[in-house]
Kinemage of the C-alpha trace (Angstrom):
@kinemage 1
@onewidth
@group {chain A} dominant
@subgroup {mainchain}
@vectorlist {calphas} color= white
{ca unk a 1} P 96.873 -99.956 76.182
{ca unk a 2} L 95.366 -97.319 74.183
{ca unk a 3} L 98.068 -95.587 71.778
{ca unk a 4} L 96.897 -92.090 73.230
{ca unk a 5} L 97.994 -93.279 76.873
{ca unk a 6} L 101.244 -94.170 75.658
{ca unk a 7} L 101.923 -90.862 73.641
{ca unk a 8} L 100.793 -88.890 76.728
{ca unk a 9} L 102.912 -90.496 78.730
{ca unk a 10} L 106.021 -89.853 76.384
{ca unk a 11} L 105.318 -86.303 75.847
{ca unk a 12} L 104.910 -85.794 79.793
{ca unk a 13} L 108.337 -87.393 80.449
{ca unk a 14} L 110.131 -85.755 77.788
{ca unk a 15} L 108.937 -82.265 78.699
{ca unk a 16} L 108.461 -82.285 82.290
{ca unk a 17} L 111.647 -80.219 83.262
{ca unk a 18} L 110.598 -77.462 80.797
{ca unk a 19} L 106.862 -77.201 82.342
{ca unk a 20} L 107.946 -77.208 85.847
{ca unk a 21} L 110.653 -74.686 85.850
{ca unk a 22} L 108.445 -72.354 84.271
{ca unk a 23} L 105.325 -73.147 86.541
{ca unk a 24} L 107.444 -73.455 89.608
{ca unk a 25} L 108.847 -70.012 89.778
{ca unk a 26} L 105.825 -68.570 88.265
{ca unk a 27} L 103.553 -69.616 91.243
{ca unk a 28} L 105.867 -69.170 94.299
{ca unk a 29} L 105.335 -72.044 96.508
{ca unk a 30} L 104.462 -74.728 93.603
{ca unk a 31} L 108.132 -75.682 93.807
{ca unk a 32} L 107.803 -76.732 97.057
{ca unk a 33} L 104.470 -78.476 96.964
{ca unk a 34} L 105.952 -80.464 93.973
{ca unk a 35} L 108.914 -81.534 95.750
{ca unk a 36} L 107.078 -82.275 99.156
{ca unk a 37} L 104.411 -84.157 97.206
{ca unk a 38} L 107.273 -86.477 95.588
{ca unk a 39} L 109.023 -86.956 98.717
{ca unk a 40} L 105.742 -87.719 100.655
{ca unk a 41} L 104.899 -90.476 97.757
{ca unk a 42} L 108.471 -91.908 98.378
{ca unk a 43} L 108.284 -92.125 101.961
{ca unk a 44} L 104.693 -93.951 101.491
{ca unk a 45} L 106.063 -96.482 98.766
{ca unk a 46} L 109.667 -97.025 99.781
{ca unk a 47} L 108.919 -99.265 102.977
{ca unk a 48} L 106.325 -101.067 100.908
{ca unk a 49} L 108.987 -101.698 97.922
{ca unk a 50} L 111.310 -103.086 100.181
{ca unk a 51} L 108.676 -105.736 101.375
{ca unk a 52} L 107.671 -106.658 97.809
{ca unk a 53} L 107.196 -110.557 97.191
{ca unk a 54} L 107.097 -111.506 93.538
{ca unk a 55} L 106.377 -115.263 93.873
{ca unk a 56} L 102.730 -114.982 92.306
{ca unk a 57} L 101.179 -113.470 89.614
{ca unk a 58} L 98.769 -111.383 91.864
{ca unk a 59} L 101.746 -110.373 93.861
{ca unk a 60} L 103.487 -109.256 90.716
{ca unk a 61} L 100.502 -107.165 89.728
{ca unk a 62} L 100.377 -105.610 93.115
{ca unk a 63} L 104.363 -104.788 92.998
{ca unk a 64} L 103.836 -103.495 89.466
{ca unk a 65} L 102.057 -100.499 90.528
{ca unk a 66} L 104.043 -99.635 93.388
{ca unk a 67} L 106.984 -99.925 91.243
{ca unk a 68} L 105.728 -97.600 88.440
{ca unk a 69} L 104.767 -94.951 91.031
{ca unk a 70} L 107.916 -94.933 92.940
{ca unk a 71} L 109.817 -94.699 89.565
{ca unk a 72} L 107.847 -91.836 88.599
{ca unk a 73} L 108.518 -90.171 91.777
{ca unk a 74} L 112.300 -90.353 91.633
{ca unk a 75} L 112.102 -89.228 88.152
{ca unk a 76} L 110.351 -86.017 89.368
{ca unk a 77} L 113.239 -85.676 91.968
{ca unk a 78} L 116.008 -86.046 89.323
{ca unk a 79} L 116.936 -89.201 90.840
{ca unk a 80} L 117.620 -90.989 87.450
{ca unk a 81} L 119.413 -94.082 88.457
{ca unk a 82} L 117.125 -95.480 90.460
{ca unk a 83} L 114.008 -94.412 88.236
{ca unk a 84} L 115.532 -96.242 85.320
{ca unk a 85} L 116.344 -99.478 87.512
{ca unk a 86} L 112.605 -99.393 88.589
{ca unk a 87} L 111.219 -98.985 84.983
{ca unk a 88} L 113.531 -102.101 84.078
{ca unk a 89} L 111.891 -103.919 86.729
{ca unk a 90} L 108.323 -102.698 85.653
{ca unk a 91} L 109.211 -104.012 81.665
{ca unk a 92} L 110.329 -107.238 82.912
{ca unk a 93} L 107.259 -107.781 85.379
{ca unk a 94} L 104.874 -106.733 82.386
{ca unk a 95} L 106.719 -109.416 80.257
{ca unk a 96} L 105.864 -112.091 82.769
{ca unk a 97} L 102.323 -111.012 82.885
{ca unk a 98} L 101.936 -110.628 79.143
{ca unk a 99} L 101.102 -107.076 79.675
{ca unk a 100} L 101.777 -104.085 77.176
{ca unk a 101} L 105.617 -102.890 77.694
{ca unk a 102} L 104.917 -100.135 75.780
{ca unk a 103} L 104.448 -97.537 78.492
{ca unk a 104} L 107.330 -98.682 80.747
{ca unk a 105} L 109.764 -98.840 77.947
{ca unk a 106} L 109.032 -95.450 77.002
{ca unk a 107} L 109.566 -94.105 80.489
{ca unk a 108} L 112.724 -96.089 80.754
{ca unk a 109} L 114.277 -94.948 77.506
{ca unk a 110} L 113.360 -91.578 78.461
{ca unk a 111} L 115.392 -91.824 81.815
{ca unk a 112} L 118.160 -93.325 79.938
{ca unk a 113} L 118.211 -90.495 77.299
{ca unk a 114} L 118.331 -88.230 80.287
{ca unk a 115} L 121.490 -89.687 81.582
{ca unk a 116} L 123.064 -89.463 77.846
{ca unk a 117} L 122.800 -93.237 77.523
{ca unk a 118} L 121.533 -93.173 73.906
{ca unk a 119} L 122.753 -96.443 72.799
{ca unk a 120} L 120.963 -98.098 75.590
{ca unk a 121} L 117.840 -96.086 75.130
{ca unk a 122} L 117.720 -96.887 71.659
{ca unk a 123} L 118.192 -100.759 72.250
{ca unk a 124} L 115.035 -100.372 74.615
{ca unk a 125} L 112.901 -98.709 71.823
{ca unk a 126} L 114.007 -101.010 68.892
{ca unk a 127} L 113.057 -104.109 71.095
{ca unk a 128} L 109.677 -102.588 71.647
{ca unk a 129} L 109.109 -101.662 67.996
{ca unk a 130} L 110.317 -105.351 66.715
{ca unk a 131} L 106.896 -106.727 68.602
{ca unk a 132} L 104.067 -107.867 66.739
{ca unk a 133} L 100.632 -106.401 66.496
{ca unk a 134} L 101.660 -102.608 67.593
{ca unk a 135} L 98.964 -99.903 67.196
{ca unk a 136} L 99.911 -97.582 64.570
{ca unk a 137} L 99.484 -94.781 67.510
{ca unk a 138} L 102.071 -96.855 69.392
{ca unk a 139} L 104.390 -97.505 66.853
{ca unk a 140} L 104.414 -94.041 66.008
{ca unk a 141} L 105.418 -92.646 69.589
{ca unk a 142} L 108.225 -95.156 69.639
{ca unk a 143} L 109.363 -94.030 66.263
{ca unk a 144} L 109.768 -90.403 67.496
{ca unk a 145} L 111.330 -91.472 70.659
{ca unk a 146} L 113.903 -93.095 68.098
{ca unk a 147} L 114.478 -90.374 66.091
{ca unk a 148} L 114.794 -88.076 69.376
{ca unk a 149} L 117.856 -90.504 70.337
{ca unk a 150} L 119.239 -90.477 66.794
{ca unk a 151} L 119.158 -86.713 66.939
{ca unk a 152} L 121.080 -86.752 70.261
{ca unk a 153} L 123.733 -88.912 68.561
{ca unk a 154} L 124.217 -86.585 65.765
{ca unk a 155} L 122.396 -88.690 63.291
{ca unk a 156} L 119.933 -85.967 62.137
{ca unk a 157} L 119.158 -87.406 58.732
{ca unk a 158} L 118.169 -90.889 60.400
{ca unk a 159} L 116.160 -89.142 62.860
{ca unk a 160} L 114.351 -87.376 59.994
{ca unk a 161} L 113.367 -90.710 58.454
{ca unk a 162} L 112.056 -92.230 61.450
{ca unk a 163} L 109.794 -89.151 61.861
{ca unk a 164} L 108.610 -89.359 58.411
{ca unk a 165} L 107.556 -92.784 59.079
{ca unk a 166} L 105.932 -91.795 62.092
{ca unk a 167} L 103.950 -89.027 60.462
{ca unk a 168} L 102.698 -91.714 57.714
{ca unk a 169} L 101.448 -93.970 60.543
{ca unk a 170} L 99.766 -91.057 62.022
{ca unk a 171} L 97.764 -90.775 58.323
{ca unk a 172} L 96.930 -94.321 58.422
{ca unk a 173} L 95.441 -94.185 61.847
{ca unk a 174} L 93.598 -90.729 61.171
{ca unk a 175} L 95.569 -88.722 63.566
{ca unk a 176} L 97.078 -85.431 62.397
{ca unk a 177} L 99.776 -85.528 65.456
{ca unk a 178} L 100.452 -82.892 67.996
{ca unk a 179} L 102.148 -79.512 67.703
{ca unk a 180} L 105.084 -80.898 69.448
{ca unk a 181} L 105.331 -83.500 66.985
{ca unk a 182} L 104.996 -81.221 64.155
{ca unk a 183} L 107.728 -78.979 65.451
{ca unk a 184} L 110.094 -82.040 66.073
{ca unk a 185} L 109.723 -83.058 62.194
{ca unk a 186} L 110.227 -79.071 61.219
{ca unk a 187} L 113.418 -78.750 63.406
{ca unk a 188} L 114.887 -82.250 61.963
{ca unk a 189} L 113.898 -81.189 58.701
{ca unk a 190} L 115.523 -77.803 59.278
{ca unk a 191} L 118.724 -79.153 60.629
{ca unk a 192} L 119.107 -81.680 57.964
{ca unk a 193} L 118.980 -78.856 55.346
{ca unk a 194} L 121.221 -76.517 56.817
{ca unk a 195} L 123.771 -78.906 57.824
{ca unk a 196} L 126.105 -78.981 55.048
{ca unk a 197} L 127.896 -82.291 55.705
{ca unk a 198} L 124.519 -83.996 55.961
{ca unk a 199} L 122.801 -82.273 53.132
{ca unk a 200} L 125.624 -83.219 50.561
{ca unk a 201} L 125.407 -87.028 51.523
{ca unk a 202} L 121.691 -86.780 50.445
{ca unk a 203} L 120.847 -87.599 46.930
{ca unk a 204} L 119.863 -84.294 45.253
{ca unk a 205} L 116.308 -85.627 44.088
{ca unk a 206} L 115.590 -86.259 47.785
{ca unk a 207} L 117.192 -82.859 48.958
{ca unk a 208} L 115.216 -80.882 46.654
{ca unk a 209} L 111.918 -82.791 47.626
{ca unk a 210} L 112.786 -82.067 51.298
{ca unk a 211} L 113.278 -78.318 50.359
{ca unk a 212} L 109.817 -78.155 48.898
{ca unk a 213} L 108.448 -79.886 51.886
{ca unk a 214} L 109.964 -77.494 54.086
{ca unk a 215} L 108.869 -74.329 52.076
{ca unk a 216} L 105.290 -75.575 51.580
{ca unk a 217} L 104.903 -76.246 55.391
{ca unk a 218} L 106.561 -73.122 56.501
{ca unk a 219} L 104.216 -71.576 54.265
{ca unk a 220} L 101.127 -73.309 55.501
{ca unk a 221} L 101.828 -72.643 58.843
{ca unk a 222} L 102.241 -68.822 58.274
{ca unk a 223} L 98.996 -68.563 56.210
{ca unk a 224} L 96.942 -70.572 58.935
{ca unk a 225} L 98.184 -68.525 61.749
{ca unk a 226} L 99.805 -71.239 63.503
{ca unk a 227} L 103.037 -69.083 63.683
{ca unk a 228} L 104.279 -65.906 62.691
{ca unk a 229} L 107.430 -66.348 61.562
{ca unk a 230} L 109.040 -69.602 60.215
{ca unk a 231} L 112.051 -68.648 62.724
{ca unk a 232} L 109.783 -68.776 65.723
{ca unk a 233} L 107.838 -71.897 66.191
{ca unk a 234} L 107.442 -72.313 70.153
{ca unk a 235} L 105.298 -74.913 71.779
{ca unk a 236} L 103.126 -72.483 73.223
{ca unk a 237} L 102.557 -69.086 71.227
{ca unk a 238} L 100.792 -66.046 72.963
{ca unk a 239} L 99.122 -63.678 70.611
{ca unk a 240} L 99.568 -59.819 70.933
{ca unk a 241} L 103.120 -59.754 72.341
{ca unk a 242} L 105.873 -57.630 70.831
{ca unk a 243} L 107.946 -60.179 69.006
{ca unk a 244} L 111.581 -59.571 68.080
{ca unk a 245} L 114.546 -61.768 68.543
{ca unk a 246} L 116.734 -59.180 70.418
{ca unk a 247} L 115.337 -56.817 72.966
{ca unk a 248} L 118.712 -55.028 73.907
{ca unk a 249} L 121.107 -53.067 71.686
{ca unk a 250} L 124.806 -51.924 72.309
{ca unk a 251} L 124.401 -48.458 70.583
{ca unk a 252} L 123.132 -45.547 72.793
{ca unk a 253} L 120.571 -44.603 69.888
{ca unk a 254} L 118.683 -48.189 70.276
{ca unk a 255} L 117.785 -48.510 74.080
{ca unk a 256} L 116.363 -51.443 75.425
{ca unk a 257} L 112.762 -52.007 74.148
{ca unk a 258} L 111.220 -51.853 77.354
{ca unk a 259} L 112.044 -50.098 80.551
{ca unk a 260} L 112.196 -53.380 82.610
{ca unk a 261} L 115.300 -54.470 80.705
{ca unk a 262} L 117.448 -51.350 81.631
{ca unk a 263} L 116.786 -51.784 85.285
{ca unk a 264} L 117.667 -55.581 85.301
{ca unk a 265} L 120.710 -54.973 82.963
{ca unk a 266} L 122.304 -52.765 85.480
{ca unk a 267} L 121.486 -55.135 88.541
{ca unk a 268} L 123.113 -58.021 86.607
{ca unk a 269} L 126.010 -56.084 85.570
{ca unk a 270} L 126.561 -54.712 88.895
{ca unk a 271} L 126.528 -58.326 90.271
{ca unk a 272} L 128.803 -59.869 87.494
{ca unk a 273} L 131.903 -60.560 89.688
{ca unk a 274} L 129.958 -61.913 92.920
{ca unk a 275} L 127.854 -64.306 90.402
{ca unk a 276} L 130.997 -65.639 88.865
{ca unk a 277} L 132.548 -66.292 92.244
{ca unk a 278} L 129.456 -67.968 93.197
{ca unk a 279} L 129.934 -70.156 89.683
{ca unk a 280} L 133.368 -70.898 90.416
{ca unk a 281} L 132.256 -72.570 93.849
{ca unk a 282} L 129.326 -74.382 92.670
{ca unk a 283} L 131.771 -75.790 89.906
{ca unk a 284} L 134.160 -76.697 92.525
{ca unk a 285} L 131.596 -78.554 94.365
{ca unk a 286} L 130.418 -80.314 91.496
{ca unk a 287} L 127.083 -79.050 91.837
{ca unk a 288} L 126.672 -78.508 88.052
{ca unk a 289} L 124.560 -80.860 86.033
{ca unk a 290} L 125.059 -82.183 82.521
{ca unk a 291} L 122.172 -80.530 80.472
{ca unk a 292} L 119.491 -82.954 79.514
{ca unk a 293} L 118.043 -81.256 76.425
{ca unk a 294} L 119.087 -83.198 73.191
{ca unk a 295} L 120.195 -80.089 71.428
{ca unk a 296} L 123.963 -80.460 72.169
{ca unk a 297} L 126.293 -82.619 70.270
{ca unk a 298} L 127.731 -84.448 73.216
{ca unk a 299} L 130.657 -85.699 71.040
{ca unk a 300} L 132.302 -82.325 71.157
{ca unk a 301} L 132.551 -80.257 74.328
{ca unk a 302} L 129.920 -80.154 77.052
{ca unk a 303} L 127.081 -78.137 78.433
{ca unk a 304} L 126.304 -77.944 82.215
{ca unk a 305} L 123.834 -75.907 84.319
{ca unk a 306} L 122.708 -75.078 87.637
{ca unk a 307} L 119.229 -74.001 87.801
{ca unk a 308} L 118.873 -72.254 91.208
{ca unk a 309} L 115.017 -72.548 91.644
{ca unk a 310} L 114.698 -76.153 90.393
{ca unk a 311} L 111.891 -77.899 91.774
{ca unk a 312} L 114.204 -81.036 92.595
{ca unk a 313} L 116.453 -79.505 95.122
{ca unk a 314} L 115.900 -80.344 98.805
{ca unk a 315} L 117.593 -77.312 100.544
{ca unk a 316} L 115.958 -74.227 99.364
{ca unk a 317} L 114.721 -70.870 101.111
{ca unk a 318} L 111.325 -69.707 101.536
{ca unk a 319} L 111.244 -68.766 97.470
{ca unk a 320} L 112.094 -72.252 96.597
{ca unk a 321} L 115.749 -71.215 95.511
{ca unk a 322} L 118.699 -73.424 96.232
{ca unk a 323} L 120.658 -72.596 99.651
{ca unk a 324} L 123.985 -73.391 97.582
{ca unk a 325} L 123.457 -70.145 95.361
{ca unk a 326} L 122.623 -67.364 98.026
{ca unk a 327} L 123.894 -64.836 95.382
{ca unk a 328} L 121.800 -65.774 92.733
{ca unk a 329} L 118.963 -66.316 94.742
{ca unk a 330} L 119.644 -62.703 96.204
{ca unk a 331} L 120.014 -61.273 92.701
{ca unk a 332} L 116.446 -63.256 91.877
{ca unk a 333} L 114.612 -61.657 94.678
{ca unk a 334} L 116.209 -58.111 94.013
{ca unk a 335} L 114.815 -58.373 90.282
{ca unk a 336} L 111.374 -58.978 91.409
{ca unk a 337} L 111.625 -56.203 93.741
{ca unk a 338} L 112.568 -53.762 90.958
{ca unk a 339} L 109.696 -55.013 88.555
{ca unk a 340} L 107.283 -54.843 91.450
{ca unk a 341} L 108.159 -51.193 92.314
{ca unk a 342} L 108.106 -50.088 88.979
{ca unk a 343} L 104.534 -51.542 88.574
{ca unk a 344} L 105.808 -54.176 85.917
{ca unk a 345} L 103.746 -57.038 84.874
{ca unk a 346} L 106.629 -58.921 84.286
{ca unk a 347} L 107.472 -61.742 87.015
{ca unk a 348} L 110.933 -63.624 87.547
{ca unk a 349} L 110.421 -67.190 86.404
{ca unk a 350} L 113.899 -68.660 87.025
{ca unk a 351} L 117.339 -67.921 87.541
{ca unk a 352} L 120.674 -70.151 86.606
{ca unk a 353} L 124.052 -70.667 85.647
{ca unk a 354} L 125.011 -72.346 82.187
{ca unk a 355} L 128.665 -73.215 80.850
{ca unk a 356} L 129.402 -74.439 77.584
{ca unk a 357} L 132.834 -75.571 77.166
{ca unk a 358} L 135.154 -75.221 74.050
{ca unk a 359} L 134.297 -76.823 70.887
{ca unk a 360} L 130.771 -77.324 71.889
{ca unk a 361} L 127.814 -76.700 69.484
{ca unk a 362} L 124.212 -76.069 70.862
{ca unk a 363} L 121.977 -76.987 67.686
{ca unk a 364} L 119.430 -74.538 66.100
{ca unk a 365} L 116.356 -74.967 68.179
{ca unk a 366} L 113.122 -72.696 69.345
{ca unk a 367} L 112.288 -72.237 73.192
{ca unk a 368} L 109.046 -73.356 74.646
{ca unk a 369} L 106.850 -70.025 74.517
{ca unk a 370} L 107.242 -66.387 73.451
{ca unk a 371} L 105.601 -65.469 77.124
{ca unk a 372} L 108.949 -64.989 78.443
{ca unk a 373} L 112.278 -63.094 77.987
{ca unk a 374} L 115.681 -64.167 78.421
{ca unk a 375} L 118.513 -61.951 80.117
{ca unk a 376} L 121.946 -63.447 79.743
{ca unk a 377} L 124.927 -61.984 81.559
{ca unk a 378} L 128.268 -63.343 80.493
{ca unk a 379} L 130.248 -64.242 83.494
{ca unk a 380} L 133.270 -65.464 81.623
{ca unk a 381} L 133.580 -65.110 77.643
{ca unk a 382} L 136.761 -66.710 76.472
{ca unk a 383} L 138.819 -64.758 73.886
{ca unk a 384} L 140.849 -66.310 71.469
{ca unk a 385} L 144.478 -64.884 72.347
{ca unk a 386} L 145.966 -64.855 68.888
{ca unk a 387} L 142.766 -63.195 67.024
{ca unk a 388} L 141.220 -60.991 69.905
{ca unk a 389} L 137.988 -62.440 68.593
{ca unk a 390} L 135.603 -63.880 71.204
{ca unk a 391} L 135.206 -67.611 70.973
{ca unk a 392} L 131.592 -67.889 71.895
{ca unk a 393} L 128.517 -66.461 70.057
{ca unk a 394} L 124.765 -66.903 69.571
{ca unk a 395} L 122.690 -66.709 66.735
{ca unk a 396} L 118.985 -65.673 67.495
{ca unk a 397} L 117.051 -65.716 64.250
{ca unk a 398} L 119.183 -64.050 61.890
{ca unk a 399} L 121.389 -62.215 63.859
{ca unk a 400} L 124.462 -63.261 65.232
{ca unk a 401} L 126.390 -61.839 68.537
{ca unk a 402} L 129.222 -62.623 70.650
{ca unk a 403} L 129.197 -62.598 74.675
{ca unk a 404} L 131.259 -60.054 76.222
{ca unk a 405} L 132.448 -60.712 79.849
{ca unk a 406} L 130.185 -58.519 82.060
{ca unk a 407} L 127.597 -57.648 79.600
{ca unk a 408} L 123.906 -58.549 79.167
{ca unk a 409} L 122.003 -59.837 76.228
{ca unk a 410} L 118.395 -59.615 76.068
{ca unk a 411} L 116.766 -61.770 73.458
{ca unk a 412} L 113.243 -63.794 72.864
{ca unk a 413} L 114.385 -67.433 73.001
{ca unk a 414} L 111.044 -68.604 70.888
{ca unk a 415} L 113.120 -67.580 68.200
{ca unk a 416} L 115.254 -69.987 66.467
{ca unk a 417} L 118.748 -69.988 68.195
{ca unk a 418} L 122.157 -71.682 68.012
{ca unk a 419} L 125.175 -71.328 70.328
{ca unk a 420} L 128.929 -71.952 69.387
{ca unk a 421} L 132.139 -71.867 71.217
{ca unk a 422} L 134.826 -72.083 68.658
{ca unk a 423} L 137.752 -72.115 70.997
{ca unk a 424} L 139.697 -74.858 72.759
{ca unk a 425} L 142.043 -74.501 76.020
{ca unk a 426} L 145.105 -74.154 73.880
{ca unk a 427} L 143.583 -70.994 72.171
{ca unk a 428} L 143.007 -68.869 75.056
{ca unk a 429} L 144.500 -67.587 78.259
{ca unk a 430} L 144.782 -69.849 81.447
{ca unk a 431} L 143.323 -72.862 79.385
{ca unk a 432} L 139.867 -71.803 80.407
{ca unk a 433} L 137.789 -71.981 77.199
{ca unk a 434} L 134.056 -72.225 78.863
{ca unk a 435} L 131.774 -69.554 78.427
{ca unk a 436} L 129.886 -68.775 81.428
{ca unk a 437} L 126.406 -66.953 81.700
{ca unk a 438} L 124.026 -66.278 84.516
{ca unk a 439} L 120.562 -66.614 83.012
{ca unk a 440} L 117.556 -64.662 84.634
{ca unk a 441} L 114.204 -65.488 82.684
{ca unk a 442} L 111.146 -62.966 83.166
{ca unk a 443} L 107.512 -63.061 81.748
{ca unk a 444} L 107.318 -60.934 78.676
{ca unk a 445} L 106.428 -57.406 79.960
{ca unk a 446} L 103.075 -57.239 77.735
{ca unk a 447} L 101.841 -60.362 79.524
{ca unk a 448} L 98.776 -59.040 81.045
{ca unk a 449} L 96.488 -60.694 83.815
{ca unk a 450} L 94.010 -61.944 81.489
{ca unk a 451} L 96.894 -63.849 79.737
{ca unk a 452} L 97.855 -65.705 82.957
{ca unk a 453} L 96.276 -68.938 81.207
{ca unk a 454} L 99.306 -69.256 79.112
{ca unk a 455} L 100.653 -71.396 81.753
{ca unk a 456} L 97.634 -73.874 81.891
{ca unk a 457} L 97.666 -73.786 77.905
{ca unk a 458} L 101.117 -74.726 77.949
{ca unk a 459} L 100.523 -77.632 80.411
{ca unk a 460} L 97.925 -78.792 77.998
{ca unk a 461} L 100.242 -78.712 74.846
{ca unk a 462} L 103.086 -80.368 76.761
């Protein structure tokens, strides 16, 4: 198996969610098309799967194709348990047929990572890396996946070491690595350097070398034009758009940067109470999902989301928005109507709820692209009852702000941002310490018709 095939599969599986959310909402019926194509594949393959016979090698080969296609369809629809079970079967069949297990192992580890089963995922990857005669390309992919898993566990320095080994293997094979690989390395390097508990445990000589490497690479990326700012390193950067971390201000003398924001801010703030009621209902119905991104330290607190126009929902309206969140879907439609009536080029990409519990920390990271802007409506922002200070805060680039219940933030998440919720249930009224926001994501107001291919470019990059 070619190493490029394995690398392509790894990147595709790991970043599928981000790409689909953007594309699905941007192009109306694509969400439905993706769901329908995946369910059609399931309907075609599941009967065949139930009739599979594994008694001979030729039958195993035929079964392998069906199993891997079925696992991929389950993964697309977020049926993680089913997809991981099938990828496990695929690994065993490949072993029996003496075929490469790398691609199936990468896919299996990714599914386990999405479910938060980091130890199990690491076991799959390390079992693969122990095999002899791995090509440098395949070993590099496996090391980077192991680095992601270690990072999910809070072992950022160990993750950085794995990534540096992968970089060395890329050099040996004559590969420069992808932009996604570079961003992963830079994020880990910066994370190690700014984490006091980690940096103090590193020998000073190594720490100084890492600092020099960060500074040199940062300067090279700016000088070469790859990025504009060391704190703005998205996977996809569209040139010519106004770039600033924050687009709205509370001071009357500093209005929002674009007229679109003022209109949308009013819409969101007026719907705050209804949206909070809908969130409470979704929470009661256990419809919020564990956030799958590995930027949350799972040892402390939780991060849960409900993406209203996610592609894997079965019950949706004609806009691809979940029937479980009619208020959010109505807000989404009204937001698009406002943008259309004012002649704005902006389009609503996605909407959803996000709940970060007390003591949670979302590590510093950059969003996927600068071609989108996020509006955060704080539905519930807990306050420390003793100090009167809000518990939850967000840093975007070099400025930190606190969420305030009923108020909206507008920011560019392609800049590095980080989230903390400092309170626990004993420090707030009614023992409710979770920060709850409603998120409305729109395309950048300066994104012109001719800039439309940014989605295609993002598809290629991911």
